[in-house]
N, CA, C and O atoms as a printed pandas DataFrame, in Angstrom:
     atom_number atom_name residue_name chain_id  residue_number  x_coord  y_coord  z_coord
0              1         N          MET        A               1    1.950  -33.537    5.303
1              2        CA          MET        A               1    2.530  -32.213    5.167
2              3         C          MET        A               1    1.438  -31.138    5.201
3              4         O          MET        A               1    1.604  -30.120    5.873
4              5         N          ILE        A               2    0.333  -31.344    4.492
5              6        CA          ILE        A               2   -0.734  -30.348    4.470
6              7         C          ILE        A               2   -1.347  -30.180    5.856
7              8         O          ILE        A               2   -1.750  -29.078    6.229
8              9         N          THR        A               3   -1.419  -31.273    6.621
9             10        CA          THR        A               3   -1.939  -31.203    7.984
10            11         C          THR        A               3   -1.027  -30.344    8.850
11            12         O          THR        A               3   -1.505  -29.574    9.683
12            13         N          GLY        A               4    0.274  -30.471    8.660
13            14        CA          GLY        A               4    1.232  -29.661    9.410
14            15         C          GLY        A               4    1.106  -28.185    9.077
15            16         O          GLY        A               4    1.214  -27.336    9.961
16            17         N          ILE        A               5    0.879  -27.876    7.818
17            18        CA          ILE        A               5    0.714  -26.482    7.395
18            19         C          ILE        A               5   -0.561  -25.893    7.987
19            20         O          ILE        A               5   -0.553  -24.772    8.496
20            21         N          ILE        A               6   -1.660  -26.651    7.922
21            22        CA          ILE        A               6   -2.926  -26.174    8.483
22            23         C          ILE        A               6   -2.801  -25.999    9.993
23            24         O          ILE        A               6   -3.289  -25.014   10.547
24            25         N          GLY        A               7   -2.151  -26.948   10.657
25            26        CA          GLY        A               7   -1.932  -26.853   12.099
26            27         C          GLY        A               7   -1.105  -25.636   12.464
27            28         O          GLY        A               7   -1.394  -24.965   13.455
28            29         N          THR        A               8   -0.088  -25.344   11.683
29            30        CA          THR        A               8    0.754  -24.176   11.929
30            31         C          THR        A               8   -0.048  -22.889   11.763
31            32         O          THR        A               8    0.119  -21.956   12.549
32            33         N          ILE        A               9   -0.907  -22.827   10.762
33            34        CA          ILE        A               9   -1.737  -21.638   10.543
34            35         C          ILE        A               9   -2.700  -21.442   11.721
35            36         O          ILE        A               9   -2.857  -20.328   12.220
36            37         N          ILE        A              10   -3.336  -22.523   12.156
37            38        CA          ILE        A              10   -4.263  -22.424   13.286
38            39         C          ILE        A              10   -3.515  -22.014   14.553
39            40         O          ILE        A              10   -3.963  -21.123   15.275
40            41         N          PHE        A              11   -2.386  -22.654   14.826
41            42        CA          PHE        A              11   -1.581  -22.319   15.997
42            43         C          PHE        A              11   -1.104  -20.870   15.925
43            44         O          PHE        A              11   -1.118  -20.161   16.931
44            45         N          GLY        A              12   -0.684  -20.430   14.740
45            46        CA          GLY        A              12   -0.249  -19.052   14.551
46            47         C          GLY        A              12   -1.368  -18.059   14.803
47            48         O          GLY        A              12   -1.148  -16.997   15.386
48            49         N          ALA        A              13   -2.573  -18.408   14.360
49            50        CA          ALA        A              13   -3.728  -17.529   14.591
50            51         C          ALA        A              13   -3.999  -17.401   16.087
51            52         O          ALA        A              13   -4.249  -16.302   16.581
52            53         N          ILE        A              14   -3.950  -18.513   16.804
53            54        CA          ILE        A              14   -4.179  -18.474   18.251
54            55         C          ILE        A              14   -3.100  -17.650   18.941
55            56         O          ILE        A              14   -3.413  -16.798   19.773
56            57         N          ILE        A              15   -1.848  -17.886   18.613
57            58        CA          ILE        A              15   -0.741  -17.137   19.218
58            59         C          ILE        A              15   -0.867  -15.660   18.871
59            60         O          ILE        A              15   -0.660  -14.813   19.740
60            61         N          GLY        A              16   -1.198  -15.329   17.638
61            62        CA          GLY        A              16   -1.345  -13.926   17.232
62            63         C          GLY        A              16   -2.450  -13.216   17.996
63            64         O          GLY        A              16   -2.270  -12.084   18.445
64            65         N          VAL        A              17   -3.598  -13.879   18.145
65            66        CA          VAL        A              17   -4.715  -13.278   18.884
66            67         C          VAL        A              17   -4.336  -13.092   20.353
67            68         O          VAL        A              17   -4.604  -12.041   20.935
68            69         N          LEU        A              18   -3.718  -14.104   20.953
69            70        CA          LEU        A              18   -3.305  -13.990   22.351
70            71         C          LEU        A              18   -2.267  -12.876   22.526
71            72         O          LEU        A              18   -2.289  -12.154   23.522
72            73         N          ALA        A              19   -1.366  -12.741   21.561
73            74        CA          ALA        A              19   -0.360  -11.675   21.628
74            75         C          ALA        A              19   -1.027  -10.307   21.605
75            76         O          ALA        A              19   -0.635   -9.411   22.353
76            77         N          ARG        A              20   -2.027  -10.142   20.754
77            78        CA          ARG        A              20   -2.734   -8.858   20.684
78            79         C          ARG        A              20   -3.524   -8.596   21.955
79            80         O          ARG        A              20   -3.679   -7.443   22.357
80            81         N          LEU        A              21   -4.023   -9.640   22.590
81            82        CA          LEU        A              21   -4.793   -9.470   23.828
82            83         C          LEU        A              21   -3.928   -8.995   24.996
83            84         O          LEU        A              21   -4.411   -8.277   25.871
84            85         N          VAL        A              22   -2.651   -9.391   25.015
85            86        CA          VAL        A              22   -1.790   -8.988   26.136
86            87         C          VAL        A              22   -1.253   -7.564   25.965
87            88         O          VAL        A              22   -0.711   -6.989   26.908
88            89         N          LEU        A              23   -1.401   -7.003   24.781
89            90        CA          LEU        A              23   -0.926   -5.640   24.548
90            91         C          LEU        A              23   -2.004   -4.628   24.930
91            92         O          LEU        A              23   -3.187   -4.859   24.680
92            93         N          PRO        A              24   -1.601   -3.505   25.536
93            94        CA          PRO        A              24   -2.592   -2.477   25.866
94            95         C          PRO        A              24   -3.073   -1.751   24.612
95            96         O          PRO        A              24   -2.348   -1.658   23.622
96            97         N          GLY        A              25   -4.279   -1.249   24.663
97            98        CA          GLY        A              25   -4.824   -0.494   23.534
98            99         C          GLY        A              25   -5.271   -1.410   22.412
99           100         O          GLY        A              25   -5.292   -2.634   22.538
100          101         N          ARG        A              26   -5.625   -0.772   21.319
101          102        CA          ARG        A              26   -6.123   -1.500   20.151
102          103         C          ARG        A              26   -5.053   -1.488   19.072
103          104         O          ARG        A              26   -4.469   -0.446   18.774
104          105         N          GLN        A              27   -4.801   -2.648   18.490
105          106        CA          GLN        A              27   -3.833   -2.732   17.410
106          107         C          GLN        A              27   -4.581   -2.670   16.083
107          108         O          GLN        A              27   -5.563   -3.380   15.867
108          109         N          ASN        A              28   -4.094   -1.807   15.210
109          110        CA          ASN        A              28   -4.737   -1.596   13.921
110          111         C          ASN        A              28   -4.028   -2.425   12.844
111          112         O          ASN        A              28   -3.405   -1.881   11.933
112          113         N          ILE        A              29   -4.138   -3.764   12.969
113          114        CA          ILE        A              29   -3.528   -4.644   11.975
114          115         C          ILE        A              29   -4.571   -5.665   11.523
115          116         O          ILE        A              29   -5.525   -5.962   12.241
116          117         N          SER        A              30   -4.368   -6.186   10.331
117          118        CA          SER        A              30   -5.340   -7.109    9.737
118          119         C          SER        A              30   -5.239   -8.504   10.363
119          120         O          SER        A              30   -4.281   -8.826   11.065
120          121         N          THR        A              31   -6.244   -9.304   10.087
121          122        CA          THR        A              31   -6.253  -10.687   10.548
122          123         C          THR        A              31   -5.096  -11.465    9.930
123          124         O          THR        A              31   -4.449  -12.264   10.607
124          125         N          LEU        A              32   -4.837  -11.234    8.651
125          126        CA          LEU        A              32   -3.736  -11.923    7.979
126          127         C          LEU        A              32   -2.401  -11.602    8.639
127          128         O          LEU        A              32   -1.592  -12.500    8.874
128          129         N          VAL        A              33   -2.169  -10.335    8.937
129          130        CA          VAL        A              33   -0.919   -9.939    9.597
130          131         C          VAL        A              33   -0.855  -10.559   10.993
131          132         O          VAL        A              33    0.210  -10.998   11.426
132          133         N          THR        A              34   -1.983  -10.599   11.697
133          134        CA          THR        A              34   -2.030  -11.227   13.021
134          135         C          THR        A              34   -1.598  -12.687   12.938
135          136         O          THR        A              34   -0.804  -13.150   13.756
136          137         N          VAL        A              35   -2.121  -13.414   11.948
137          138        CA          VAL        A              35   -1.775  -14.830   11.780
138          139         C          VAL        A              35   -0.295  -14.977   11.428
139          140         O          VAL        A              35    0.395  -15.829   11.987
140          141         N          ILE        A              36    0.187  -14.158   10.514
141          142        CA          ILE        A              36    1.592  -14.244   10.099
142          143         C          ILE        A              36    2.518  -13.960   11.277
143          144         O          ILE        A              36    3.480  -14.695   11.497
144          145         N          LEU        A              37    2.235  -12.900   12.035
145          146        CA          LEU        A              37    3.079  -12.566   13.189
146          147         C          LEU        A              37    2.962  -13.646   14.264
147          148         O          LEU        A              37    3.937  -13.943   14.954
148          149         N          GLY        A              38    1.771  -14.235   14.408
149          150        CA          GLY        A              38    1.599  -15.347   15.343
150          151         C          GLY        A              38    2.412  -16.563   14.945
151          152         O          GLY        A              38    3.032  -17.206   15.792
152          153         N          ILE        A              39    2.413  -16.880   13.656
153          154        CA          ILE        A              39    3.212  -18.006   13.166
154          155         C          ILE        A              39    4.689  -17.747   13.418
155          156         O          ILE        A              39    5.407  -18.631   13.886
156          157         N          LEU        A              40    5.149  -16.530   13.108
157          158        CA          LEU        A              40    6.548  -16.196   13.348
158          159         C          LEU        A              40    6.894  -16.283   14.835
159          160         O          LEU        A              40    7.952  -16.793   15.205
160          161         N          GLY        A              41    5.995  -15.782   15.682
161          162        CA          GLY        A              41    6.210  -15.867   17.125
162          163         C          GLY        A              41    6.277  -17.312   17.601
163          164         O          GLY        A              41    7.115  -17.663   18.432
164          165         N          ALA        A              42    5.387  -18.146   17.066
165          166        CA          ALA        A              42    5.387  -19.564   17.439
166          167         C          ALA        A              42    6.675  -20.253   16.991
167          168         O          ALA        A              42    7.254  -21.043   17.738
168          169         N          LEU        A              43    7.119  -19.955   15.779
169          170        CA          LEU        A              43    8.355  -20.565   15.283
170          171         C          LEU        A              43    9.555  -20.162   16.129
171          172         O          LEU        A              43   10.403  -20.995   16.449
172          173         N          VAL        A              44    9.627  -18.886   16.490
173          174        CA          VAL        A              44   10.734  -18.427   17.330
174          175         C          VAL        A              44   10.621  -19.052   18.724
175          176         O          VAL        A              44   11.624  -19.478   19.295
176          177         N          GLY        A              45    9.406  -19.108   19.270
177          178        CA          GLY        A              45    9.202  -19.729   20.575
178          179         C          GLY        A              45    9.639  -21.189   20.585
179          180         O          GLY        A              45   10.272  -21.644   21.538
180          181         N          TYR        A              46    9.308  -21.913   19.543
181          182        CA          TYR        A              46    9.717  -23.304   19.446
182          183         C          TYR        A              46   11.224  -23.415   19.267
183          184         O          TYR        A              46   11.851  -24.318   19.820
184          185         N          TRP        A              47   11.801  -22.514   18.506
185          186        CA          TRP        A              47   13.239  -22.542   18.288
186          187         C          TRP        A              47   13.982  -22.267   19.593
187          188         O          TRP        A              47   14.978  -22.926   19.893
188          189         N          VAL        A              48   13.494  -21.287   20.376
189          190        CA          VAL        A              48   14.138  -20.930   21.639
190          191         C          VAL        A              48   14.115  -22.115   22.612
191          192         O          VAL        A              48   15.116  -22.394   23.273
192          193         N          TRP        A              49   12.980  -22.808   22.701
193          194        CA          TRP        A              49   12.840  -23.895   23.686
194          195         C          TRP        A              49   13.086  -25.276   23.106
195          196         O          TRP        A              49   12.914  -26.268   23.813
196          197         N          GLY        A              50   13.482  -25.375   21.847
197          198        CA          GLY        A              50   13.791  -26.671   21.257
198          199         C          GLY        A              50   12.575  -27.313   20.624
199          200         O          GLY        A              50   11.477  -26.756   20.649
200          201         N          ALA        A              51   12.778  -28.475   20.064
201          202        CA          ALA        A              51   11.703  -29.197   19.372
202          203         C          ALA        A              51   10.602  -29.588   20.350
203          204         O          ALA        A              51   10.866  -29.832   21.527
204          205         N          PRO        A              52    9.361  -29.647   19.856
205          206        CA          PRO        A              52    8.250  -30.018   20.745
206          207         C          PRO        A              52    8.401  -31.433   21.289
207          208         O          PRO        A              52    8.923  -32.327   20.624
208          209         N          LYS        A              53    7.927  -31.607   22.520
209          210        CA          LYS        A              53    7.953  -32.926   23.149
210          211         C          LYS        A              53    6.655  -33.645   22.816
211          212         O          LYS        A              53    5.601  -33.016   22.719
212          213         N          ASP        A              54    6.724  -34.924   22.646
213          214        CA          ASP        A              54    5.534  -35.715   22.346
214          215         C          ASP        A              54    5.085  -36.516   23.563
215          216         O          ASP        A              54    4.681  -37.670   23.427
216          217         N          ASP        A              55    5.152  -35.919   24.751
217          218        CA          ASP        A              55    4.739  -36.644   25.950
218          219         C          ASP        A              55    3.278  -36.364   26.312
219          220         O          ASP        A              55    2.800  -36.824   27.349
220          221         N          GLY        A              56    2.568  -35.614   25.466
221          222        CA          GLY        A              56    1.146  -35.367   25.687
222          223         C          GLY        A              56    0.838  -34.204   26.614
223          224         O          GLY        A              56   -0.327  -33.848   26.795
224          225         N          SER        A              57    1.863  -33.613   27.199
225          226        CA          SER        A              57    1.615  -32.491   28.109
226          227         C          SER        A              57    1.737  -31.166   27.367
227          228         O          SER        A              57    2.303  -31.093   26.276
228          229         N          ILE        A              58    1.194  -30.123   27.984
229          230        CA          ILE        A              58    1.281  -28.783   27.406
230          231         C          ILE        A              58    2.570  -28.141   27.892
231          232         O          ILE        A              58    2.846  -28.120   29.092
232          233         N          ASP        A              59    3.346  -27.625   26.976
233          234        CA          ASP        A              59    4.601  -26.963   27.323
234          235         C          ASP        A              59    4.329  -25.468   27.482
235          236         O          ASP        A              59    4.394  -24.713   26.512
236          237         N          TRP        A              60    4.027  -25.047   28.702
237          238        CA          TRP        A              60    3.620  -23.670   28.976
238          239         C          TRP        A              60    4.715  -22.665   28.656
239          240         O          TRP        A              60    4.412  -21.578   28.164
240          241         N          LEU        A              61    5.980  -22.988   28.916
241          242        CA          LEU        A              61    7.061  -22.050   28.606
242          243         C          LEU        A              61    7.135  -21.756   27.116
243          244         O          LEU        A              61    7.381  -20.620   26.712
244          245         N          ARG        A              62    6.922  -22.770   26.311
245          246        CA          ARG        A              62    6.945  -22.581   24.856
246          247         C          ARG        A              62    5.784  -21.697   24.419
247          248         O          ARG        A              62    5.963  -20.820   23.573
248          249         N          TRP        A              63    4.587  -21.915   24.986
249          250        CA          TRP        A              63    3.421  -21.088   24.659
250          251         C          TRP        A              63    3.653  -19.646   25.077
251          252         O          TRP        A              63    3.422  -18.728   24.290
252          253         N          ILE        A              64    4.103  -19.437   26.296
253          254        CA          ILE        A              64    4.324  -18.076   26.806
254          255         C          ILE        A              64    5.383  -17.366   25.982
255          256         O          ILE        A              64    5.218  -16.200   25.623
256          257         N          THR        A              65    6.466  -18.060   25.683
257          258        CA          THR        A              65    7.523  -17.472   24.857
258          259         C          THR        A              65    6.986  -17.094   23.486
259          260         O          THR        A              65    7.286  -16.012   22.983
260          261         N          SER        A              66    6.201  -17.968   22.878
261          262        CA          SER        A              66    5.630  -17.694   21.557
262          263         C          SER        A              66    4.728  -16.467   21.589
263          264         O          SER        A              66    4.771  -15.642   20.677
264          265         N          ILE        A              67    3.911  -16.340   22.631
265          266        CA          ILE        A              67    3.008  -15.194   22.757
266          267         C          ILE        A              67    3.796  -13.905   22.945
267          268         O          ILE        A              67    3.485  -12.890   22.321
268          269         N          VAL        A              68    4.814  -13.938   23.799
269          270        CA          VAL        A              68    5.629  -12.741   24.045
270          271         C          VAL        A              68    6.347  -12.322   22.763
271          272         O          VAL        A              68    6.370  -11.139   22.424
272          273         N          VAL        A              69    6.924  -13.271   22.061
273          274        CA          VAL        A              69    7.632  -12.948   20.812
274          275         C          VAL        A              69    6.651  -12.379   19.788
275          276         O          VAL        A              69    6.967  -11.395   19.120
276          277         N          ALA        A              70    5.478  -12.975   19.652
277          278        CA          ALA        A              70    4.481  -12.465   18.708
278          279         C          ALA        A              70    4.034  -11.059   19.099
279          280         O          ALA        A              70    3.829  -10.215   18.227
280          281         N          ALA        A              71    3.880  -10.793   20.401
281          282        CA          ALA        A              71    3.510   -9.451   20.859
282          283         C          ALA        A              71    4.593   -8.440   20.488
283          284         O          ALA        A              71    4.287   -7.325   20.067
284          285         N          VAL        A              72    5.830   -8.820   20.641
285          286        CA          VAL        A              72    6.937   -7.941   20.237
286          287         C          VAL        A              72    6.864   -7.692   18.735
287          288         O          VAL        A              72    7.063   -6.564   18.285
288          289         N          PHE        A              73    6.583   -8.731   17.959
289          290        CA          PHE        A              73    6.452   -8.575   16.508
290          291         C          PHE        A              73    5.316   -7.623   16.147
291          292         O          PHE        A              73    5.447   -6.834   15.212
292          293         N          VAL        A              74    4.203   -7.687   16.879
293          294        CA          VAL        A              74    3.076   -6.777   16.626
294          295         C          VAL        A              74    3.512   -5.332   16.874
295          296         O          VAL        A              74    3.228   -4.451   16.063
296          297         N          VAL        A              75    4.196   -5.090   17.985
297          298        CA          VAL        A              75    4.656   -3.733   18.313
298          299         C          VAL        A              75    5.634   -3.241   17.252
299          300         O          VAL        A              75    5.530   -2.107   16.786
300          301         N          VAL        A              76    6.580   -4.089   16.873
301          302        CA          VAL        A              76    7.560   -3.702   15.848
302          303         C          VAL        A              76    6.852   -3.420   14.527
303          304         O          VAL        A              76    7.171   -2.439   13.855
304          305         N          TYR        A              77    5.899   -4.265   14.146
305          306        CA          TYR        A              77    5.154   -4.063   12.905
306          307         C          TYR        A              77    4.436   -2.723   12.916
307          308         O          TYR        A              77    4.475   -1.989   11.929
308          309         N          GLU        A              78    3.782   -2.401   14.025
309          310        CA          GLU        A              78    3.065   -1.119   14.120
310          311         C          GLU        A              78    4.022    0.062   14.017
311          312         O          GLU        A              78    3.705    1.068   13.382
312          313         N          ARG        A              79    5.178   -0.055   14.633
313          314        CA          ARG        A              79    6.152    1.056   14.575
314          315         C          ARG        A              79    6.750    1.206   13.186
315          316         O          ARG        A              79    6.947    2.322   12.707
316          317         N          VAL        A              80    7.039    0.089   12.542
317          318        CA          VAL        A              80    7.647    0.135   11.207
318          319         C          VAL        A              80    6.656    0.666   10.178
319          320         O          VAL        A              80    7.023    1.461    9.313
320          321         N          THR        A              81    5.401    0.230   10.269
321          322        CA          THR        A              81    4.407    0.642    9.284
322          323         C          THR        A              81    3.730    1.964    9.643
323          324         O          THR        A              81    3.012    2.538    8.824
324          325         N          GLY        A              82    3.957    2.444   10.859
325          326        CA          GLY        A              82    3.350    3.707   11.289
326          327         C          GLY        A              82    1.898    3.557   11.687
327          328         O          GLY        A              82    1.201    4.559   11.850
328          329         N          ARG        A              83    1.423    2.332   11.847
329          330        CA          ARG        A              83    0.029    2.103   12.255
330          331         C          ARG        A              83   -0.047    2.149   13.767
331          332         O          ARG        A              83    0.719    1.487   14.467
332          333         N          LYS        A              84   -0.976    2.935   14.252
333          334        CA          LYS        A              84   -1.191    3.014   15.688
334          335         C          LYS        A              84   -2.654    2.807   15.972
335          336         O          LYS        A              84   -3.520    3.333   15.273
336          337         N          GLY        A              85   -2.920    2.042   16.994
337          338        CA          GLY        A              85   -4.309    1.823   17.398
338          339         C          GLY        A              85   -4.809    2.993   18.215
339          340         O          GLY        A              85   -4.030    3.823   18.684
340          341         N          SER        A              86   -6.115    3.046   18.379
341          342        CA          SER        A              86   -6.679    4.092   19.223
342          343         C          SER        A              86   -6.544    3.670   20.668
343          344         O          SER        A              86   -6.711    2.496   20.998
344          345         N          HIS        A              87   -6.245    4.619   21.527
345          346        CA          HIS        A              87   -6.026    4.322   22.939
346          347         C          HIS        A              87   -7.123    4.941   23.772
347          348         O          HIS        A              87   -6.848    5.575   24.791
348          349         N          HIS        A              88   -8.371    4.766   23.349
349          350        CA          HIS        A              88   -9.503    5.291   24.102
350          351         C          HIS        A              88   -9.744    4.411   25.317
351          352         O          HIS        A              88   -9.664    3.185   25.237
352          353         N          ALA        A              89  -10.034    5.038   26.424
353          354        CA          ALA        A              89  -10.295    4.270   27.640
354          355         C          ALA        A              89  -11.769    4.055   27.840
355          356         O          ALA        A              89  -12.174    3.426   28.817
């Protein structure tokens, strides 16, 4: 069980960082919020595409869905909290 929790945190961190990378500009959110939103995005992505397959292959649709959902969560979080990143070019 502890391995699953640690794996989820690591996966959430990766999804959260990737979600922030696909968004334009700079997001003014903490690392903890990034991980939490990444975990939520991953959970929704897995829920949308069903349980993970154990065939050893990478399920790209699940990854892409998780990243897109996490990116949406980042945008919603910024709008709800009023945090905006700087958009310097």
